C-alpha positions as CSV (number, residue, x, y, z in Angstrom):
1,M,-32.1,69.7,41.8
2,N,-32.9,66.9,39.1
3,T,-35.4,68.3,35.7
4,V,-37.2,65.8,36.0
5,S,-38.5,66.1,39.6
6,S,-38.4,69.8,39.3
7,W,-41.1,68.9,36.1
8,A,-43.2,66.4,37.7
9,R,-43.5,68.9,40.8
10,I,-44.2,71.8,38.1
11,K,-47.2,69.9,37.1
12,C,-47.7,68.3,40.5
13,A,-48.8,72.6,41.0
14,I,-50.3,72.9,37.9
15,V,-52.9,70.0,38.5
16,F,-53.0,71.3,41.6
17,L,-54.4,74.5,41.1
18,V,-56.3,73.2,38.4
19,F,-58.1,71.3,41.0
20,M,-58.4,74.1,43.4
21,V,-60.6,76.2,41.1
22,F,-62.9,73.3,40.0
23,S,-63.4,72.1,43.8
24,V,-65.7,75.0,44.5
25,G,-68.4,73.1,42.3
26,P,-70.8,71.4,44.0
27,I,-68.1,67.9,43.8
28,P,-65.2,67.8,45.5
29,I,-62.4,66.8,43.0
30,T,-58.9,67.0,45.3
31,S,-60.5,64.6,47.7
32,T,-62.3,62.0,46.0
33,I,-58.9,61.4,44.3
34,G,-57.1,61.5,47.3
35,L,-59.5,58.9,48.4
36,L,-59.0,57.0,45.2
37,V,-55.2,57.0,45.5
38,V,-55.7,56.4,49.2
39,L,-58.1,52.7,48.5
40,F,-56.1,51.8,45.3
41,R,-52.9,52.5,45.3
42,P,-52.8,52.8,41.3
43,A,-49.2,52.5,40.0
44,W,-49.6,56.0,38.2
45,F,-49.3,57.2,41.7
46,K,-45.9,56.1,43.3
47,T,-44.3,56.4,40.1
48,L,-45.3,59.6,40.2
49,V,-43.6,59.9,44.1
50,D,-40.8,58.1,42.5
51,K,-40.4,61.0,40.1
52,I,-40.9,64.0,42.7
53,Y,-38.3,62.2,44.9
54,S,-35.7,61.1,42.3
55,D,-33.5,64.1,43.6
56,K,-33.0,62.7,47.0
57,D,-30.1,61.1,48.4
58,G,-30.9,58.3,50.3
């Protein structure tokens, strides 16, 4: 497995775990960020996806 891909996956998992902890409150953080990604398609999300799948052939 590619180290860049592994590191990106680990960081994403940690961020989602933090979001899960903070989503217990009155504001749903994960779904708000998901809506932001769907509506605005930010460049950082494309870069993140490219890093996560960088070890895939194709």
